[in-house]
VOGU-3710 file (C-alpha; in Angstrom, 3 decimals, decimal comma):
1> mnktivelel> 8,924/94,008/-41,239  10,689/97,316/-41,838  14,148/97,424/-40,187  13,510/100,879/-38,735  10,237/99,804/-37,147  12,047/96,872/-35,538  14,743/99,224/-34,222  12,076/101,589/-32,824  10,374/98,673/-31,077  13,693/97,566/-29,574
11> lysdtkkdpf> 14,466/101,144/-28,535  11,035/101,392/-26,910  11,728/98,166/-25,024  15,072/99,550/-23,853  13,417/102,707/-22,507  11,236/100,541/-20,275  14,403/99,102/-18,697  16,435/102,334/-18,672  14,675/105,443/-17,288  17,701/107,599/-18,124
21> lkkrllatrs> 17,442/106,651/-21,820  13,741/107,491/-21,745  14,478/110,863/-20,127  17,155/111,661/-22,738  14,828/110,777/-25,630  11,974/112,863/-24,220  14,361/115,795/-23,745  15,050/115,836/-27,492  11,822/117,815/-27,955  13,620/120,892/-26,637
31> asdpmdtfck> 16,817/120,349/-28,667  17,718/122,735/-31,485  17,388/119,818/-33,945  15,082/117,324/-32,181  15,050/114,523/-34,736  18,819/114,598/-35,266  19,401/114,486/-31,512  16,887/111,646/-31,183  18,680/109,636/-33,880  22,087/110,219/-32,281
41> iacdaghpit> 20,813/108,997/-28,897  19,168/105,988/-30,541  22,425/105,137/-32,343  24,396/105,518/-29,106  21,939/103,063/-27,516  22,654/100,534/-30,294  19,673/101,273/-32,540  20,815/102,752/-35,867  17,967/105,021/-36,975  18,301/107,954/-39,384
51> igelfaigqe> 16,132/111,004/-39,878  15,371/109,896/-43,418  14,112/106,549/-42,163  11,782/108,268/-39,680  10,307/110,417/-42,465  10,054/107,421/-44,801  7,863/105,496/-42,353  5,354/108,345/-42,243  5,449/108,822/-46,003  4,889/105,118/-46,629
61> ysdnqckstn> 1,933/105,130/-44,241  0,391/108,082/-46,083  1,033/106,490/-49,494  -0,599/103,244/-48,399  -3,670/105,136/-47,210  -3,963/106,798/-50,612  -3,717/103,428/-52,354  -6,317/101,836/-50,086  -9,013/104,442/-50,786  -11,770/103,062/-53,039
71> ggnpspydsf> -10,976/104,285/-56,516  -7,661/105,652/-55,323  -6,991/109,019/-53,783  -6,086/111,460/-56,587  -3,780/113,498/-54,385  -1,633/112,729/-51,346  -2,531/114,021/-47,920  -1,186/117,399/-46,829  0,645/115,727/-43,976  1,493/112,267/-42,777
81> edtyetflds> 2,192/110,424/-39,571  5,069/111,899/-37,579  6,959/108,815/-36,413  9,203/110,805/-34,079  6,309/112,431/-32,202  4,296/109,212/-32,154  7,238/107,378/-30,599  7,722/110,028/-27,918  3,994/110,096/-27,177  4,089/106,340/-26,609
91> l> 6,740/106,763/-23,909
//
């Protein structure tokens, strides 16, 4: 399993035990650089996650969907899963 996905799952588990951590992560939506702030909080909580890794998860998901289309999808999707927003929505 992808290291970043494991770290996100562990971070999610920690938010269930620590309401203050959950509140801090949700507050990142209003930060000037939300994803950077999210990653810094995650790292401070012991879960090393980078912005690039968050983007890579979404890109990989989109790429796999293109590969799984019968006959192949000739062009990638205009957008892909936003791991950051999906994580916050799950909280």
